[in-house]
C-alpha positions as CSV (number, residue, x, y, z in Angstrom):
1,X,11.7,-16.7,1.3
2,X,8.3,-16.4,0.0
3,X,6.1,-14.9,2.7
4,X,8.1,-12.3,3.5
5,X,9.5,-9.3,3.9
6,X,12.6,-8.8,5.6
7,X,10.4,-6.3,7.4
8,X,8.1,-6.7,10.3
9,X,7.6,-4.2,13.0
10,X,8.1,-4.8,16.7
11,X,6.1,-3.4,19.5
12,X,7.3,-3.7,23.0
13,X,4.5,-2.8,25.4
14,X,5.0,-2.2,29.1
15,X,2.4,-4.2,30.9
16,X,2.0,-4.3,34.7
17,X,5.6,-3.3,35.0
18,X,6.7,-6.1,32.7
19,X,7.8,-5.9,29.1
20,X,5.5,-7.8,26.7
21,X,6.6,-8.0,23.2
22,X,4.2,-8.0,20.3
23,X,5.5,-8.2,16.7
24,X,3.5,-6.0,14.3
25,X,3.8,-3.4,11.7
26,X,3.6,-0.8,14.4
27,X,5.0,2.1,15.8
28,X,8.3,3.2,16.9
29,X,10.7,0.3,17.0
30,X,10.1,-0.6,13.4
31,X,12.3,-3.2,11.6
32,X,10.2,-4.1,8.7
33,X,10.3,-6.6,6.1
34,X,9.8,-6.7,2.4
35,X,7.9,-9.3,0.4
36,X,10.4,-11.5,-1.3
37,X,8.5,-14.1,-3.4
38,X,11.2,-14.7,-6.0
39,X,11.6,-17.4,-8.5
40,X,14.1,-17.9,-11.3
41,X,13.1,-15.9,-14.4
42,X,14.6,-15.6,-17.9
43,X,14.4,-11.8,-18.3
44,X,15.1,-8.8,-16.0
45,X,11.6,-7.5,-16.7
46,X,9.8,-10.5,-15.4
47,X,7.8,-9.9,-12.2
48,X,10.0,-12.0,-9.9
49,X,13.2,-10.4,-11.2
50,X,11.7,-6.9,-11.0
51,X,10.8,-7.7,-7.4
52,X,14.3,-8.8,-6.6
53,X,15.7,-5.6,-8.1
54,X,13.3,-3.6,-6.1
55,X,14.3,-5.4,-2.9
56,X,18.0,-4.8,-3.7
57,X,17.3,-1.1,-4.1
58,X,15.2,-1.0,-0.9
59,X,18.0,-2.4,1.1
60,X,20.3,0.3,-0.3
61,X,17.7,2.8,0.8
62,X,17.2,3.9,-2.8
63,X,13.4,4.0,-2.4
64,X,12.7,5.8,-5.7
65,X,14.4,3.1,-7.6
66,X,12.7,0.4,-5.5
67,X,9.3,1.9,-6.3
68,X,10.1,1.9,-10.1
69,X,11.0,-1.8,-10.0
70,X,8.0,-2.7,-7.7
71,X,5.7,-1.0,-10.2
72,X,7.1,-3.1,-13.0
73,X,6.3,-6.2,-11.0
74,X,3.0,-4.9,-9.7
75,X,1.8,-4.2,-13.3
76,X,2.1,-8.0,-13.7
77,X,0.0,-8.6,-10.6
78,X,2.9,-9.6,-8.4
79,X,1.5,-9.8,-4.9
80,X,4.8,-9.1,-3.2
81,X,5.5,-6.0,-5.3
82,X,2.0,-4.6,-4.7
83,X,2.4,-5.2,-1.0
84,X,5.8,-3.5,-1.0
85,X,4.4,-0.4,-2.8
86,X,1.9,-0.3,0.0
87,X,4.7,-0.5,2.5
88,X,6.6,2.5,0.9
89,X,3.4,4.6,1.1
90,X,2.7,3.3,4.6
91,X,6.1,4.5,5.9
92,X,6.6,7.4,3.5
93,X,9.8,6.0,2.1
94,X,10.6,7.8,-1.2
95,X,7.0,9.1,-1.4
96,X,4.7,11.3,0.7
97,X,3.3,9.1,3.4
98,X,-0.2,8.1,2.5
99,X,-2.0,5.4,4.5
100,X,-5.0,5.5,2.2
101,X,-2.8,4.8,-0.8
102,X,-1.0,2.1,1.2
103,X,-4.4,0.5,1.9
104,X,-5.3,0.6,-1.8
105,X,-2.1,-1.4,-2.7
106,X,-2.5,-3.8,0.2
107,X,-6.0,-4.6,-1.0
108,X,-4.8,-5.4,-4.5
109,X,-2.6,-8.2,-3.1
110,X,-5.0,-9.2,-0.4
111,X,-7.7,-9.8,-3.0
112,X,-5.6,-12.7,-4.2
113,X,-5.3,-14.1,-0.6
114,X,-1.8,-12.8,0.0
115,X,-1.3,-13.2,3.7
116,X,1.2,-10.4,4.2
117,X,-1.1,-7.9,2.6
118,X,-4.0,-9.2,4.7
119,X,-2.0,-8.7,7.8
120,X,-1.0,-5.2,6.8
121,X,-4.6,-4.2,6.3
122,X,-5.3,-5.6,9.8
123,X,-2.6,-3.3,11.2
124,X,-4.1,-0.2,9.5
125,X,-7.4,-1.0,11.1
126,X,-5.8,-1.8,14.4
127,X,-4.0,1.5,14.5
128,X,-6.5,3.6,12.7
129,X,-4.1,4.7,10.0
130,X,-5.9,5.9,6.9
131,X,-9.1,4.3,8.2
132,X,-11.2,4.7,11.4
133,X,-9.7,2.5,14.1
134,X,-11.7,-0.7,14.1
135,X,-10.4,-3.7,16.2
136,X,-13.1,-6.0,14.9
137,X,-12.1,-5.3,11.3
138,X,-8.4,-5.7,12.3
139,X,-9.2,-9.1,13.9
140,X,-11.0,-10.1,10.7
141,X,-8.0,-9.4,8.6
142,X,-5.6,-10.9,11.0
143,X,-7.6,-14.1,11.0
144,X,-7.4,-14.3,7.2
145,X,-3.6,-14.1,7.4
146,X,-3.4,-16.4,10.4
147,X,-5.4,-19.1,8.6
148,X,-2.5,-19.3,6.2
149,X,-0.1,-19.8,9.2
150,X,1.2,-16.2,9.2
151,X,2.9,-16.2,12.5
152,X,2.9,-12.4,12.9
153,X,-0.9,-12.3,12.4
154,X,-1.2,-15.1,15.0
155,X,0.9,-13.1,17.4
156,X,-1.3,-9.9,16.9
157,X,-4.5,-11.9,17.5
158,X,-3.0,-13.0,20.7
159,X,-2.2,-9.4,21.5
160,X,-5.7,-8.3,20.8
161,X,-7.0,-10.9,23.3
162,X,-4.4,-9.9,25.8
163,X,-5.5,-6.2,25.6
164,X,-9.2,-7.0,25.3
165,X,-9.2,-4.8,22.1
166,X,-12.4,-5.5,20.2
167,X,-12.8,-8.8,22.1
168,X,-13.4,-9.8,25.7
169,X,-10.0,-9.8,27.5
170,X,-8.8,-13.4,27.6
171,X,-5.3,-14.3,28.6
172,X,-5.9,-18.0,28.0
173,X,-7.0,-17.3,24.5
174,X,-4.0,-14.9,24.0
175,X,-1.7,-17.8,25.2
176,X,-3.4,-20.1,22.7
177,X,-2.5,-17.8,19.8
178,X,1.0,-17.1,21.1
179,X,1.6,-20.9,21.1
180,X,0.5,-21.1,17.4
181,X,3.1,-18.4,16.6
182,X,5.7,-19.9,18.8
183,X,5.3,-23.3,17.1
184,X,6.7,-21.5,14.0
185,X,9.7,-20.4,16.1
186,X,8.5,-16.8,16.5
187,X,10.8,-15.5,19.2
188,X,8.4,-12.8,20.3
189,X,5.6,-15.3,20.9
190,X,8.1,-17.5,22.8
191,X,9.0,-14.5,25.0
192,X,5.4,-13.6,25.7
193,X,4.6,-17.2,26.7
194,X,7.6,-17.0,29.1
195,X,6.2,-13.7,30.5
196,X,2.8,-15.3,31.1
197,X,4.4,-18.2,33.0
198,X,6.5,-15.8,35.1
199,X,3.4,-13.7,36.0
200,X,1.0,-16.6,36.3
201,X,-1.3,-14.9,33.8
202,X,-3.8,-17.4,32.3
203,X,-1.5,-20.2,33.5
204,X,-0.2,-21.5,36.8
205,X,2.9,-19.5,37.7
206,X,6.0,-21.5,36.8
207,X,9.4,-19.8,36.7
208,X,11.1,-22.9,35.3
209,X,8.7,-23.0,32.4
210,X,9.2,-19.3,31.9
211,X,12.9,-19.8,31.7
212,X,12.4,-22.6,29.2
213,X,10.5,-20.3,26.9
214,X,12.9,-17.4,27.4
215,X,15.8,-19.6,26.4
216,X,14.0,-20.6,23.2
217,X,13.6,-16.9,22.2
218,X,17.1,-15.9,23.5
219,X,18.6,-18.6,21.2
220,X,17.3,-16.4,18.4
221,X,19.0,-13.3,19.9
222,X,15.7,-11.8,21.2
223,X,16.9,-9.0,23.5
224,X,13.8,-9.0,25.7
225,X,14.1,-12.7,26.4
226,X,17.8,-12.3,27.2
227,X,16.8,-9.5,29.7
228,X,14.1,-11.7,31.3
229,X,16.6,-14.5,31.8
230,X,18.9,-12.0,33.5
231,X,16.0,-11.0,35.8
232,X,15.3,-14.6,36.8
233,X,18.9,-15.1,37.7
234,X,19.1,-11.9,39.6
235,X,15.9,-12.7,41.6
236,X,16.5,-16.5,41.9
237,X,13.2,-17.2,40.0
238,X,13.2,-20.9,39.2
239,X,17.0,-21.0,39.3
240,X,19.7,-20.5,41.9
241,X,20.3,-16.8,42.4
242,X,23.5,-16.0,40.4
243,X,24.4,-12.3,39.9
244,X,27.3,-13.2,37.6
245,X,25.0,-15.1,35.3
246,X,22.4,-12.3,35.5
247,X,25.1,-9.8,34.5
248,X,26.1,-12.0,31.6
249,X,22.6,-12.1,30.2
250,X,22.1,-8.4,30.8
251,X,25.2,-7.7,28.8
252,X,23.9,-9.8,25.9
253,X,20.6,-8.0,26.0
254,X,22.2,-4.6,26.3
255,X,24.4,-5.3,23.4
256,X,21.2,-5.9,21.4
257,X,19.9,-2.5,22.4
258,X,17.6,-3.4,25.3
259,X,17.2,-0.3,27.4
260,X,16.1,-2.0,30.5
261,X,19.2,-4.2,30.5
262,X,21.4,-1.2,30.1
263,X,19.7,0.5,33.1
264,X,20.2,-2.7,35.2
265,X,23.9,-2.8,34.4
266,X,24.3,0.9,35.4
267,X,22.5,0.3,38.7
268,X,24.2,-3.0,39.6
């Protein structure tokens, strides 16, 4: 899987009393992903093989060994390895956390138009980590990544429009970017589209359409979408009210760690 890192961070934001999910390299609920552009190689010191060895070490939480392998690949200008070194510095895994050093490594890969590194630079500007917070600069880097169909960048552009961060708040434009990400089967974008339909935010309120989008995301085990399906069944939103079905979905969501679903089960 070229693009990617088995790592991408998830932000769940509480908005007008409703969970809105935004995937990004952010904050507290981080499940990140490592760049993984691997091809067959004849020797264990080739860049793709060194990257693979680094990723193996990363998944074993042996960050010092991961760094050694990533540096071997990075010395050969491997974009994924350079991005992953940035990731280790960004999170402080195996090294002292250093956002400025993370930025330096991200820029190396981004200079060759590597979309994941471009996205990561956008996140640092978005959050003001290692640089002054600058939403306009974050948007610029997100757009570079989004132009290469990076669905996470598309999602975060939508989130900037939703928040009105560095741009005029525009729910319709947020929806447009969420649809781009959702077309690539991004479950968080699908969930957000469902939330917009449930709220009537930027679109005509339509619970049936909300349910349709929630189901798309829930089929990928998205716990927020599972929770929202449970809410619709509990309230009879676009479906016949059915507490048994609501409980079933809440249990699925709770099993995936969704706190709101756990609270619902305790109180019902």
